[in-house]
TORZA-184137 format. One record per residue (C-alpha): chain; residue number from 1; x, y, z. Coordinates in Angstrom, 2 decimals. Example, Ala and Ser with C-alpha at 12.3 -4.5 7.8 and 13.67 -1.06 7.14 Angstrom:
// TORZA-184137
chain;n;x;y;z
A;1;12.30;-4.50;7.80 .
A;2;13.67;-1.06;7.14 .
This chain:
// TORZA-184137
chain;n;x;y;z
A;1;39.49;5.77;-55.57 .
A;2;38.00;2.47;-54.92 .
A;3;40.69;1.36;-52.20 .
A;4;40.85;4.74;-50.34 .
A;5;36.98;4.62;-49.91 .
A;6;37.46;0.99;-48.81 .
A;7;39.86;1.87;-46.42 .
A;8;38.26;4.83;-44.67 .
A;9;34.94;2.34;-44.64 .
A;10;36.93;-0.39;-42.46 .
A;11;38.78;2.77;-40.23 .
A;12;35.26;3.78;-39.17 .
A;13;33.73;0.54;-38.41 .
A;14;36.94;-0.15;-36.40 .
A;15;36.51;3.32;-34.51 .
A;16;32.77;2.38;-33.98 .
A;17;33.71;-1.09;-32.73 .
A;18;36.33;0.20;-30.47 .
A;19;34.29;2.74;-29.08 .
A;20;31.40;0.45;-28.37 .
A;21;33.61;-1.49;-26.53 .
A;22;35.08;1.23;-24.31 .
A;23;31.42;2.58;-23.99 .
A;24;30.21;-0.58;-22.55 .
A;25;33.25;-1.00;-20.35 .
A;26;32.60;2.34;-19.02 .
A;27;29.10;1.99;-18.95 .
A;28;29.11;-0.98;-16.82 .
A;29;31.47;0.63;-14.08 .
A;30;30.61;4.75;-14.82 .
A;31;27.81;6.69;-13.42 .
A;32;25.48;3.88;-14.33 .
A;33;23.29;2.17;-11.56 .
A;34;25.63;1.17;-8.86 .
A;35;26.41;-2.14;-6.88 .
A;36;24.68;-0.77;-3.78 .
A;37;21.39;1.05;-4.22 .
A;38;20.10;1.25;-0.61 .
A;39;18.03;3.76;0.12 .
A;40;19.58;6.56;2.39 .
A;41;18.03;9.46;4.36 .
A;42;19.97;11.89;6.37 .
A;43;20.06;13.79;10.07 .
A;44;19.37;17.37;8.29 .
A;45;19.38;19.28;12.01 .
A;46;20.63;18.04;15.66 .
A;47;20.36;20.41;18.39 .
A;48;22.04;19.22;21.04 .
A;49;23.61;15.31;21.69 .
A;50;22.30;12.28;19.94 .
A;51;23.54;8.76;19.87 .
A;52;23.49;6.22;16.96 .
A;53;24.15;2.37;16.52 .
A;54;24.43;0.65;13.25 .
A;55;22.72;-2.39;12.59 .
A;56;24.57;-5.75;13.80 .
A;57;27.23;-3.11;15.69 .
A;58;27.45;-3.31;19.43 .
A;59;29.11;0.31;20.24 .
A;60;27.33;3.17;19.98 .
A;61;28.52;6.39;18.29 .
A;62;28.14;10.05;18.21 .
A;63;25.76;11.46;15.77 .
A;64;26.08;14.69;13.86 .
A;65;24.58;16.51;11.03 .
A;66;24.61;15.41;7.64 .
A;67;25.32;11.76;8.70 .
A;68;23.56;9.10;6.49 .
A;69;20.78;7.08;7.86 .
A;70;20.39;3.72;6.49 .
A;71;18.03;0.83;7.23 .
A;72;18.28;-0.88;10.79 .
A;73;20.01;2.17;12.48 .
A;74;18.79;3.30;16.20 .
A;75;18.99;6.70;17.05 .
A;76;18.63;8.10;20.92 .
A;77;18.23;11.82;21.91 .
A;78;19.79;13.27;24.93 .
A;79;17.32;15.35;27.27 .
A;80;16.38;18.63;25.84 .
A;81;17.82;17.76;22.25 .
A;82;16.25;17.82;19.03 .
A;83;17.07;15.48;15.85 .
A;84;15.37;15.82;12.56 .
A;85;15.78;13.34;9.76 .
A;86;14.83;13.82;5.72 .
A;87;13.87;11.16;3.94 .
A;88;13.33;12.71;0.54 .
A;89;12.40;16.34;-0.50 .
A;90;8.62;15.95;0.82 .
A;91;9.06;13.69;4.13 .
A;92;10.31;15.28;7.50 .
A;93;10.79;13.15;10.62 .
A;94;11.40;15.28;14.24 .
A;95;12.40;13.24;17.43 .
A;96;12.10;15.05;20.88 .
A;97;14.60;14.94;23.48 .
A;98;14.92;11.94;25.73 .
A;99;13.30;9.59;23.38 .
A;100;14.37;6.98;20.76 .
A;101;13.46;5.30;17.39 .
A;102;14.51;2.68;14.84 .
A;103;14.41;2.73;11.19 .
A;104;13.07;-0.80;10.33 .
A;105;12.35;-0.03;6.80 .
A;106;13.95;2.16;4.16 .
A;107;12.92;1.12;0.93 .
A;108;11.40;3.14;-2.38 .
A;109;8.52;1.14;-1.67 .
A;110;8.00;2.39;1.97 .
A;111;9.35;3.59;5.04 .
A;112;8.53;1.84;8.61 .
A;113;9.83;3.21;11.76 .
A;114;9.92;2.18;15.48 .
A;115;9.08;4.96;18.48 .
A;116;9.54;2.95;21.85 .
A;117;9.92;6.02;23.63 .
A;118;9.42;9.85;23.75 .
A;119;7.69;11.73;21.23 .
A;120;7.99;11.91;17.33 .
A;121;6.17;13.90;14.49 .
A;122;6.27;13.35;10.89 .
A;123;4.98;15.19;8.15 .
A;124;4.41;13.75;4.46 .
A;125;3.66;15.55;1.23 .
A;126;3.05;14.33;-1.92 .
A;127;2.15;11.01;-0.53 .
A;128;0.59;8.30;-2.47 .
A;129;-0.84;5.13;-0.33 .
A;130;-1.12;3.32;-3.82 .
A;131;2.34;3.52;-4.59 .
A;132;4.24;3.72;-1.10 .
A;133;3.52;3.55;2.61 .
A;134;4.89;4.85;5.90 .
A;135;3.97;3.60;8.94 .
A;136;5.12;4.10;12.80 .
A;137;5.30;1.32;15.52 .
A;138;5.07;2.49;18.86 .
A;139;4.30;0.14;22.06 .
A;140;1.74;-2.32;21.25 .
A;141;0.59;-0.01;18.59 .
A;142;0.89;0.65;14.57 .
A;143;-0.09;3.95;12.69 .
A;144;-0.48;3.59;8.97 .
A;145;-0.77;7.02;7.12 .
A;146;-3.58;7.39;4.93 .
A;147;-2.86;10.80;3.34 .
A;148;-0.51;14.05;3.44 .
A;149;-0.55;15.70;6.71 .
A;150;1.34;16.20;10.09 .
A;151;0.80;13.38;12.31 .
A;152;2.36;13.56;16.04 .
A;153;3.13;10.36;18.10 .
A;154;3.84;10.54;21.90 .
A;155;4.87;6.90;23.37 .
A;156;5.42;7.64;26.62 .
A;157;8.41;7.07;29.32 .
A;158;6.84;3.97;31.38 .
A;159;5.09;0.86;30.55 .
A;160;1.74;1.67;31.90 .
A;161;1.60;5.15;29.63 .
A;162;-1.13;5.70;27.16 .
A;163;0.04;5.96;23.32 .
A;164;-1.24;9.40;22.19 .
A;165;-1.69;9.57;18.10 .
A;166;-2.65;12.91;16.67 .
A;167;-3.56;13.96;13.27 .
A;168;-3.25;17.31;11.92 .
A;169;-3.63;19.63;8.82 .
A;170;-5.63;16.97;6.58 .
A;171;-3.82;13.90;8.13 .
A;172;-5.53;10.58;8.24 .
A;173;-4.15;7.64;9.66 .
A;174;-5.52;4.27;10.65 .
A;175;-4.35;3.00;14.16 .
A;176;-4.31;-0.82;15.54 .
A;177;-3.93;-1.66;19.08 .
A;178;-3.58;-5.21;20.14 .
A;179;-7.40;-5.99;19.83 .
A;180;-9.09;-3.25;17.58 .
A;181;-8.36;-1.00;15.10 .
A;182;-9.80;2.37;13.87 .
A;183;-9.69;5.51;11.34 .
A;184;-8.26;8.49;12.32 .
A;185;-9.17;12.09;11.16 .
A;186;-7.51;15.13;10.79 .
A;187;-8.21;17.57;13.92 .
A;188;-8.73;13.97;16.44 .
A;189;-6.50;12.55;18.90 .
A;190;-6.43;8.78;19.92 .
A;191;-5.43;7.12;23.14 .
A;192;-4.49;3.72;23.28 .
A;193;-4.03;1.98;26.80 .
A;194;-1.06;-0.66;26.55 .
A;195;-1.60;-2.15;30.08 .
A;196;-4.25;-2.65;32.68 .
A;197;-8.03;-3.58;32.49 .
A;198;-8.50;-1.73;29.47 .
A;199;-5.51;-2.44;27.80 .
A;200;-5.82;-2.39;23.72 .
A;201;-8.94;0.01;24.03 .
A;202;-8.52;3.10;22.06 .
A;203;-10.39;6.33;23.19 .
A;204;-10.69;9.44;20.64 .
A;205;-11.27;13.11;21.15 .
A;206;-10.63;16.69;19.53 .
A;207;-7.40;18.34;19.94 .
A;208;-5.74;21.45;20.18 .
A;209;-2.78;23.33;18.46 .
A;210;0.29;21.75;21.21 .
A;211;2.07;24.51;22.86 .
A;212;4.99;22.48;24.62 .
A;213;8.66;23.33;23.68 .
A;214;9.11;20.37;21.16 .
A;215;5.94;21.57;18.83 .
A;216;7.79;25.16;19.06 .
A;217;10.79;23.87;17.48 .
A;218;8.71;21.76;14.85 .
A;219;6.81;24.84;13.69 .
A;220;10.46;26.84;13.50 .
A;221;11.96;24.19;11.55 .
A;222;9.07;23.58;9.19 .
A;223;8.98;27.71;8.43 .
A;224;12.59;27.45;7.21 .
A;225;12.11;24.26;5.34 .
A;226;8.99;25.96;3.64 .
A;227;10.87;28.78;2.85 .
A;228;13.84;26.79;1.28 .
A;229;11.76;24.83;-0.93 .
A;230;9.96;27.79;-2.33 .
A;231;12.72;28.87;-3.52 .
A;232;14.55;25.59;-4.36 .
A;233;15.25;25.07;-8.12 .
A;234;14.02;21.24;-8.28 .
A;235;13.38;20.37;-11.94 .
A;236;15.33;23.34;-13.16 .
A;237;18.75;23.00;-11.76 .
A;238;18.72;19.44;-10.11 .
A;239;16.20;16.81;-10.29 .
A;240;14.28;15.44;-7.14 .
A;241;16.57;12.51;-6.28 .
A;242;19.29;15.30;-4.97 .
A;243;16.96;16.26;-1.65 .
A;244;18.85;18.11;0.69 .
A;245;19.72;20.69;-2.42 .
A;246;17.31;23.38;-1.20 .
A;247;20.14;24.15;1.55 .
A;248;22.62;25.92;-1.04 .
A;249;20.23;28.85;-1.59 .
A;250;21.38;30.51;1.52 .
A;251;25.13;29.59;1.32 .
A;252;25.87;30.44;-2.65 .
A;253;24.72;31.60;-5.76 .
A;254;24.02;29.68;-9.11 .
A;255;25.34;30.81;-12.56 .
A;256;25.68;29.13;-16.23 .
A;257;28.89;28.47;-17.97 .
A;258;28.73;27.15;-21.40 .
A;259;31.33;24.24;-20.37 .
A;260;29.68;23.04;-17.58 .
A;261;25.85;24.12;-17.56 .
A;262;24.71;25.37;-14.12 .
A;263;26.79;25.75;-11.36 .
A;264;26.77;26.51;-7.69 .
A;265;29.65;28.69;-6.03 .
A;266;29.42;28.86;-2.22 .
A;267;29.88;32.41;-0.92 .
A;268;32.84;33.63;0.76 .
A;269;31.39;34.24;3.88 .
A;270;29.93;30.40;3.74 .
A;271;33.80;29.34;4.03 .
A;272;35.77;32.04;5.87 .
A;273;35.48;30.41;9.10 .
A;274;37.50;27.23;7.51 .
A;275;41.40;27.40;6.93 .
A;276;42.59;26.85;3.12 .
A;277;39.09;25.43;2.50 .
A;278;38.60;22.75;-0.18 .
A;279;35.99;20.30;-0.85 .
A;280;36.03;17.27;0.91 .
A;281;38.18;18.94;3.51 .
A;282;36.67;19.27;6.52 .
A;283;34.78;16.48;7.75 .
A;284;35.18;12.61;8.52 .
A;285;35.26;9.22;7.14 .
A;286;32.53;7.29;8.31 .
A;287;31.88;3.55;8.55 .
A;288;28.57;2.86;6.95 .
A;289;26.89;-0.68;6.15 .
A;290;26.18;-1.51;3.48 .
A;291;28.19;1.18;1.47 .
A;292;31.37;1.34;3.41 .
A;293;33.92;4.18;3.78 .
A;294;31.56;7.31;3.52 .
A;295;32.39;11.14;3.72 .
A;296;30.24;13.13;6.73 .
A;297;31.17;17.02;5.81 .
A;298;30.79;19.69;8.48 .
A;299;29.50;22.17;6.48 .
A;300;25.84;22.81;7.03 .
A;301;24.96;23.12;3.17 .
A;302;27.33;20.21;1.58 .
A;303;24.91;17.11;1.72 .
A;304;24.06;17.35;-1.97 .
A;305;27.46;18.29;-3.29 .
A;306;29.41;15.44;-1.59 .
A;307;27.25;12.67;-2.95 .
A;308;25.69;13.81;-6.23 .
A;309;27.46;15.77;-9.02 .
A;310;31.50;17.32;-9.04 .
A;311;32.90;19.70;-7.71 .
A;312;35.21;21.27;-10.46 .
A;313;38.29;24.10;-10.12 .
A;314;36.87;26.75;-12.78 .
A;315;38.65;30.44;-12.82 .
A;316;40.57;29.93;-9.71 .
A;317;37.46;28.78;-7.52 .
A;318;35.66;25.82;-6.92 .
A;319;32.31;25.42;-7.89 .
A;320;29.72;22.20;-7.98 .
A;321;27.50;21.03;-10.93 .
A;322;24.60;18.78;-10.15 .
A;323;26.04;16.47;-13.16 .
A;324;29.27;15.23;-14.17 .
A;325;30.13;14.26;-17.80 .
A;326;28.44;10.92;-18.21 .
A;327;25.13;10.94;-16.83 .
A;328;22.48;7.50;-16.37 .
A;329;18.96;7.95;-15.95 .
A;330;18.63;8.69;-12.32 .
A;331;20.85;10.66;-9.76 .
A;332;22.04;7.60;-7.73 .
A;333;23.32;8.49;-4.41 .
A;334;26.96;8.11;-3.54 .
A;335;29.25;7.68;-0.60 .
A;336;31.51;10.00;-1.40 .
A;337;32.77;11.52;-5.31 .
A;338;36.67;11.33;-4.66 .
A;339;39.60;9.88;-6.39 .
A;340;41.66;7.95;-3.51 .
A;341;45.13;6.73;-3.84 .
A;342;47.90;5.46;-1.30 .
A;343;51.41;7.28;-1.49 .
A;344;53.89;6.11;0.93 .
A;345;51.84;5.69;4.39 .
A;346;49.08;8.00;3.66 .
A;347;45.86;8.14;2.14 .
A;348;45.24;10.64;-0.16 .
A;349;42.03;11.95;-1.84 .
A;350;40.75;14.63;-3.92 .
A;351;37.36;15.95;-5.71 .
A;352;36.78;13.59;-8.62 .
A;353;37.03;15.13;-11.82 .
A;354;33.92;16.64;-13.81 .
A;355;35.26;13.78;-16.61 .
A;356;35.56;11.13;-14.56 .
A;357;33.57;8.42;-13.96 .
A;358;32.28;7.11;-10.43 .
A;359;35.51;5.64;-8.86 .
A;360;34.51;2.94;-6.67 .
A;361;36.95;2.89;-3.59 .
A;362;34.20;0.42;-1.98 .
A;363;34.61;-1.82;-4.46 .
A;364;36.43;-4.60;-2.48 .
A;365;34.19;-4.39;0.22 .
A;366;31.27;-4.93;-2.07 .
A;367;32.53;-7.98;-3.03 .
A;368;33.76;-6.67;-6.15 .
A;369;37.53;-6.06;-5.79 .
A;370;40.01;-6.98;-8.15 .
A;371;40.73;-6.47;-11.84 .
A;372;41.40;-3.27;-13.89 .
A;373;37.47;-2.71;-14.24 .
A;374;37.02;0.50;-12.87 .
A;375;36.24;3.90;-14.21 .
A;376;39.48;5.73;-15.10 .
A;377;41.59;2.52;-15.24 .
A;378;42.97;1.03;-17.81 .
A;379;44.23;2.93;-21.02 .
A;380;41.34;4.79;-21.65 .
A;381;40.54;7.87;-20.11 .
A;382;37.74;10.51;-21.56 .
A;383;38.71;14.15;-22.02 .
A;384;37.66;16.84;-19.56 .
A;385;34.80;19.12;-20.06 .
A;386;37.31;22.33;-21.05 .
A;387;38.99;20.17;-24.04 .
A;388;41.75;19.15;-21.59 .
A;389;41.48;15.67;-22.43 .
A;390;45.01;15.83;-24.23 .
A;391;46.47;14.78;-27.56 .
A;392;43.57;15.23;-30.10 .
A;393;41.43;15.37;-27.11 .
A;394;38.73;18.24;-26.61 .
A;395;35.82;16.96;-24.08 .
A;396;31.93;17.52;-24.14 .
A;397;31.69;21.20;-24.62 .
A;398;28.46;22.89;-22.85 .
A;399;28.02;19.84;-20.54 .
A;400;23.76;19.71;-19.82 .
A;401;22.42;22.66;-18.22 .
A;402;19.04;21.14;-17.60 .
A;403;18.43;18.32;-15.26 .
A;404;16.73;16.22;-17.54 .
A;405;18.36;12.84;-17.54 .
A;406;20.66;11.66;-20.84 .
A;407;22.16;8.45;-21.29 .
A;408;26.14;8.16;-20.82 .
A;409;27.88;8.37;-24.18 .
A;410;31.37;9.08;-25.28 .
A;411;31.87;12.47;-26.63 .
A;412;34.67;13.46;-29.08 .
A;413;36.80;13.90;-26.05 .
A;414;37.07;10.40;-25.87 .
A;415;40.82;9.26;-26.17 .
A;416;43.05;6.29;-24.63 .
A;417;46.05;8.37;-23.36 .
A;418;46.83;8.58;-19.81 .
A;419;45.81;12.11;-18.69 .
A;420;46.50;13.12;-14.90 .
A;421;44.31;15.83;-13.28 .
A;422;46.94;18.02;-13.25 .
A;423;45.20;20.74;-15.17 .
A;424;41.79;20.33;-13.75 .
A;425;42.76;19.68;-9.82 .
A;426;45.13;22.06;-8.11 .
A;427;47.35;20.68;-5.44 .
A;428;45.52;22.44;-2.58 .
A;429;42.57;20.24;-3.24 .
A;430;44.44;17.24;-2.33 .
A;431;43.93;16.07;1.44 .
A;432;46.07;13.16;3.43 .
A;433;45.73;11.70;6.36 .
A;434;47.80;8.28;7.90 .
A;435;46.76;5.16;7.19 .
A;436;46.39;4.37;10.86 .
A;437;44.36;7.62;11.64 .
A;438;42.08;7.40;8.53 .
A;439;38.48;7.11;9.77 .
A;440;38.89;9.23;13.17 .
A;441;37.67;12.46;14.06 .
A;442;40.64;14.12;13.73 .
A;443;41.39;17.89;12.09 .
A;444;42.05;17.31;8.20 .
A;445;45.74;17.30;7.16 .
A;446;46.83;19.01;4.14 .
A;447;50.13;17.06;2.91 .
A;448;53.22;18.59;1.78 .
A;449;53.30;20.22;-1.51 .
A;450;55.60;17.40;-3.21 .
A;451;53.51;14.92;-1.63 .
A;452;50.46;16.69;-3.21 .
A;453;52.08;17.11;-6.70 .
A;454;53.05;13.53;-7.20 .
A;455;49.35;12.77;-6.04 .
A;456;48.19;14.81;-8.99 .
A;457;50.60;14.00;-11.48 .
A;458;50.15;10.14;-10.77 .
A;459;49.40;8.70;-14.32 .
A;460;46.45;5.98;-13.57 .
A;461;47.91;2.97;-16.07 .
A;462;46.12;-0.28;-16.44 .
A;463;47.78;-2.20;-13.75 .
A;464;46.51;0.18;-11.11 .
A;465;44.11;-0.61;-8.88 .
A;466;41.72;1.11;-6.30 .
A;467;43.27;1.20;-2.91 .
A;468;42.99;-1.44;0.14 .
A;469;41.43;1.08;2.58 .
A;470;41.58;-0.58;6.26 .
A;471;37.99;-1.58;7.58 .
A;472;36.82;-0.06;10.62 .
A;473;37.96;-3.36;12.34 .
A;474;41.54;-2.88;11.84 .
A;475;41.45;0.59;12.25 .
A;476;40.16;-0.12;15.91 .
A;477;41.57;-3.36;16.53 .
A;478;40.85;-4.24;20.10 .
A;479;40.50;-0.39;21.35 .
A;480;37.03;1.21;20.75 .
A;481;36.34;3.13;17.90 .
A;482;37.41;6.99;18.16 .
A;483;33.51;7.75;17.52 .
A;484;32.31;5.49;20.41 .
A;485;29.99;6.55;23.49 .
A;486;28.74;5.28;26.08 .
A;487;25.65;3.29;25.70 .
A;488;22.52;5.86;26.82 .
A;489;20.47;4.54;29.05 .
A;490;17.34;4.66;26.61 .
A;491;18.92;2.24;24.65 .
A;492;17.14;-0.41;27.07 .
A;493;13.89;0.46;25.69 .
A;494;14.61;-0.86;22.52 .
A;495;15.24;-4.55;23.83 .
A;496;12.56;-4.59;26.77 .
A;497;9.39;-2.73;24.74 .
A;498;7.45;-4.17;22.45 .
A;499;6.22;-2.13;19.52 .
A;500;4.06;-2.81;16.53 .
A;501;0.35;-4.49;16.81 .
A;502;1.80;-7.63;15.08 .
A;503;5.05;-8.91;14.22 .
A;504;6.49;-6.92;11.62 .
A;505;7.40;-9.01;8.31 .
A;506;11.18;-7.65;6.92 .
A;507;10.17;-4.85;4.16 .
A;508;6.55;-5.16;3.96 .
A;509;3.53;-3.09;5.29 .
A;510;1.44;-4.41;8.20 .
A;511;-1.71;-2.09;7.47 .
A;512;-3.70;-4.64;5.13 .
A;513;-2.84;-7.39;7.23 .
A;514;-4.12;-5.55;10.63 .
A;515;-7.05;-3.97;8.97 .
A;516;-8.26;-7.98;7.77 .
A;517;-7.63;-8.85;11.43 .
A;518;-8.46;-6.03;13.87 .
A;519;-11.34;-4.47;12.12 .
A;520;-12.85;-6.83;10.12 .
A;521;-12.60;-10.14;11.62 .
A;522;-10.62;-11.93;9.19 .
A;523;-12.52;-11.61;6.34 .
A;524;-11.54;-10.33;2.99 .
A;525;-11.37;-6.59;2.25 .
A;526;-14.01;-4.97;0.11 .
A;527;-12.84;-3.42;-2.90 .
A;528;-14.90;-1.32;-5.35 .
A;529;-14.67;-2.66;-9.05 .
A;530;-13.34;0.57;-11.03 .
A;531;-15.25;-0.60;-14.14 .
A;532;-18.51;-0.98;-13.08 .
A;533;-20.15;2.82;-13.32 .
A;534;-22.37;4.39;-10.84 .
A;535;-24.66;1.63;-9.32 .
A;536;-28.23;1.32;-9.50 .
A;537;-30.32;2.63;-6.69 .
A;538;-30.98;-0.49;-5.59 .
A;539;-27.71;-2.38;-6.40 .
A;540;-25.37;-0.20;-3.78 .
A;541;-23.02;-2.93;-2.05 .
A;542;-23.78;-2.49;1.58 .
A;543;-21.44;-3.54;4.25 .
A;544;-17.47;-3.57;5.09 .
A;545;-17.12;-6.91;3.12 .
A;546;-19.39;-9.05;1.15 .
A;547;-21.26;-11.64;2.92 .
A;548;-21.22;-15.31;1.98 .
A;549;-24.35;-16.40;-0.13 .
A;550;-27.17;-18.58;1.87 .
A;551;-26.80;-22.17;0.12 .
A;552;-30.00;-23.61;0.18 .
A;553;-29.49;-27.73;-0.26 .
A;554;-32.87;-28.84;-0.97 .
A;555;-34.41;-26.22;-2.78 .
A;556;-38.41;-25.87;-3.46 .
A;557;-38.84;-26.76;-6.84 .
A;558;-40.73;-23.69;-8.94 .
A;559;-44.37;-24.38;-9.79 .
A;560;-45.38;-23.14;-13.47 .
A;561;-48.58;-21.97;-14.37 .
A;562;-50.95;-24.59;-15.80 .
A;563;-51.46;-25.00;-19.52 .
A;564;-52.89;-27.26;-21.90 .
A;565;-50.00;-29.82;-21.13 .
A;566;-49.44;-29.56;-17.56 .
A;567;-52.35;-31.39;-15.81 .
A;568;-54.04;-29.57;-12.90 .
A;569;-52.98;-31.32;-9.28 .
A;570;-55.22;-30.73;-6.55 .
A;571;-53.34;-28.93;-3.95 .
A;572;-52.74;-31.08;-0.75 .
A;573;-53.67;-30.25;2.79 .
A;574;-51.37;-28.51;4.56 .
A;575;-49.93;-30.70;7.52 .
A;576;-50.75;-29.16;10.96 .
A;577;-46.88;-29.98;12.13 .
A;578;-44.04;-30.54;10.09 .
A;579;-42.58;-34.19;9.78 .
A;580;-39.78;-35.06;12.18 .
A;581;-36.52;-36.12;10.16 .
A;582;-33.71;-37.40;11.90 .
A;583;-31.19;-34.96;12.17 .
A;584;-28.18;-37.18;10.92 .
A;585;-30.34;-38.45;7.69 .
A;586;-29.90;-36.31;4.33 .
A;587;-33.71;-34.64;3.74 .
A;588;-35.52;-36.68;0.86 .
A;589;-35.26;-35.28;-2.52 .
A;590;-38.08;-33.81;-4.28 .
A;591;-39.01;-35.84;-7.45 .
A;592;-41.04;-34.04;-9.97 .
A;593;-44.28;-35.77;-11.35 .
A;594;-44.51;-37.68;-14.48 .
A;595;-46.16;-35.99;-17.30 .
A;596;-49.47;-37.68;-18.36 .
A;597;-51.53;-36.92;-21.48 .
A;598;-54.68;-34.98;-21.53 .
A;599;-57.89;-36.78;-20.61 .
A;600;-60.28;-36.77;-23.22 .
A;601;-63.13;-36.77;-20.89 .
A;602;-64.53;-33.75;-19.15 .
A;603;-62.74;-33.36;-15.38 .
A;604;-65.69;-34.37;-12.74 .
A;605;-66.51;-31.79;-10.64 .
A;606;-65.80;-32.49;-7.12 .
A;607;-69.30;-33.90;-4.91 .
A;608;-70.77;-31.57;-3.11 .
A;609;-70.91;-34.15;-0.18 .
A;610;-67.49;-34.40;0.36 .
A;611;-66.36;-31.92;3.12 .
A;612;-63.88;-29.05;1.90 .
A;613;-61.08;-28.07;4.21 .
A;614;-62.07;-24.36;5.47 .
A;615;-58.86;-22.10;5.07 .
A;616;-57.07;-21.42;8.16 .
A;617;-56.71;-17.98;7.28 .
A;618;-59.46;-15.59;8.72 .
A;619;-59.70;-12.15;8.06 .
A;620;-59.16;-10.03;10.92 .
A;621;-61.73;-7.96;11.60 .
A;622;-62.20;-4.50;10.53 .
A;623;-62.78;-1.56;13.02 .
A;624;-66.07;0.30;12.96 .
A;625;-65.77;3.75;11.11 .
A;626;-65.71;6.67;13.77 .
A;627;-68.20;8.32;11.69 .
A;628;-71.93;7.80;10.57 .
A;629;-72.77;8.80;7.22 .
A;630;-75.18;11.86;7.14 .
A;631;-78.39;11.20;5.35 .
A;632;-79.09;12.58;2.26 .
A;633;-81.89;14.89;2.09 .
A;634;-85.02;13.55;-0.23 .
A;635;-85.66;15.40;-3.53 .
A;636;-88.04;18.22;-3.16 .
A;637;-90.01;17.32;-6.52 .
A;638;-91.80;14.01;-7.88 .
A;639;-91.12;12.43;-10.99 .
A;640;-93.92;13.07;-13.43 .
A;641;-95.68;9.55;-14.47 .
A;642;-95.09;8.83;-17.71 .
A;643;-98.07;7.25;-19.74 .
A;644;-97.34;3.32;-20.92 .
A;645;-96.18;3.04;-24.23 .
A;646;-99.32;2.60;-27.24 .
A;647;-99.73;-0.68;-29.11 .
A;648;-100.07;-0.20;-32.91 .
A;649;-101.57;-3.73;-33.14 .
A;650;-104.37;-2.93;-31.23 .
A;651;-107.64;-1.90;-32.77 .
A;652;-108.62;1.94;-31.95 .
A;653;-111.78;2.91;-31.07 .
A;654;-114.34;5.07;-33.48 .
A;655;-112.86;8.24;-33.82 .
A;656;-117.11;9.57;-33.09 .
A;657;-116.74;8.41;-29.81 .
A;658;-114.60;10.32;-27.39 .
A;659;-112.74;8.43;-24.66 .
A;660;-113.24;9.58;-21.13 .
A;661;-109.87;11.00;-19.43 .
A;662;-107.85;9.09;-18.02 .
A;663;-107.64;8.96;-14.53 .
A;664;-104.74;10.13;-12.62 .
A;665;-102.35;7.94;-10.34 .
A;666;-99.75;7.92;-8.29 .
A;667;-96.50;6.92;-9.98 .
A;668;-95.48;3.50;-8.69 .
A;669;-92.03;2.90;-6.57 .
A;670;-91.55;0.39;-9.03 .
A;671;-91.45;-0.38;-12.65 .
A;672;-94.75;-1.68;-14.00 .
A;673;-95.22;-5.25;-15.15 .
A;674;-96.35;-5.92;-18.55 .
A;675;-100.27;-7.01;-18.94 .
A;676;-100.96;-10.61;-20.13 .
A;677;-101.54;-9.51;-23.73 .
A;678;-98.22;-8.00;-24.04 .
A;679;-96.28;-10.94;-23.01 .
A;680;-98.72;-13.14;-25.53 .
A;681;-97.35;-10.80;-28.30 .
């Protein structure tokens, strides 16, 4: 019994160790953070013709719907054309006809766009200036967004045309020219002169709604976008990283399955115009630096479905699930989710199954080519979601119906058998093209049935490696690219027109630098202290910046009140004129007097014969009152005279001799004086 328990314990420990090794190997190359994480935007709507030139490329190519846009790309529209770029679920840019733009910066920290010619408009929602930035460089002008709103920039078509910047729908932006800076509020438009006597000077005015064709097209697109976002399932079926998924509701329907969670299936009418439709069949492979070969679909709804999640074959039809069997903390954008192989001289691919980890067929272009370290390689292949892993398989049942990211784990279907995807990918899902035509704009080719079966039935053993796809230079050789077009005339503006109010540092905002230079005159920006409460009535800071404190080289000493230990020093008469001090010599320092003990004798008062200096201050004469006091009337009665006080010490006359009646006298005007006898008493 003890030996059996010990054996079972050792077996369990070995299984955990092996599973941990395989899990670590898979997590390093599965759906975790990829090697390339550059931010990607897309052309969400194109009306007419437009051309694009990639970074460090010489040729211009034709732009298409759902074309990925990365940092460094330049775009030009033809006359009467319109172009829409989606950066995320809440940020859109519209470009008018006969205009151009360049993506200067495209990162999670911020976006910077250059518009050397024509008109462009941008709408930002849920914009947080503290978390990211959005700036636009026009000729000799830079616009930095401050909050949500709709902004329009008219860069002009000639070097002498002024730049017009408008803020609407609650927008606010800071605008910088060659010499000045200002804040533009919603409902206002600024005109910045580029050349002439008024170069760099801005003018502001109120604006009325735009009524041109470009504004009408923007309003139509905004209504469509707002309607799609109102019915989108962000946070329910998919997360915010899968921007563009709001397009799916018009072309298909959602349903719930116990094996895969929520899945989306296109309507029959959405794919009826495509013969023998299957995922990754109708489109083209485009070279996208820094990713490599990237799939660009023809379907108007396919952006999210071809760069996230998995296409699955369930109940005889194709459906899309936003997540695969293994999930990381973020839904990373991928160039394509396919498995590639080379059969004879053909390059074949089919949708990556639900249980496959990401298959990086561009790994050698990313500097990681070689070895067996790629998803699905080696001798460990996880079972699929339907329990078709083979052997003792049985994959992850139920999937994950919510978009809450969960770490990739190896479920009970994790096995080491080599299982081909024959049971999960039909032969009609295999697409092939000749090697020399890969990357061309050609109709998609369905390989012969025997070729498709051989590709699907192929077992990926430990010696298999991702195919060596030909690079764009090898495909084109000395001839121009199949996507190449004639350079548009507008492209000259990129080389001749200087955009921005200052030289832009790569992947860094210009707002703070220009604000300090053009508005504050080089002084530091005054920022409030969040730790302090409400300022006192007399302590509220004033000014855009904090002024430097005045430094006194020779401060006057403070005189204290005289006390018992401090002698009273007579005040020295003030001189009528200040003493002249040489400019280059330092001023004499004040030396405080030495304390002396208190004198024992009282101080001698000053002599009267010493003339005292008269104060120089003369009181200002007071003006005479404009009125005279009204005389008061005399009292109508006279006070009754009081008899003098009786002196008891004096002898009284005898009672028999009557005293004569006293004489009546007038009341004196002043108090009577006492007699000499009374004084003696």
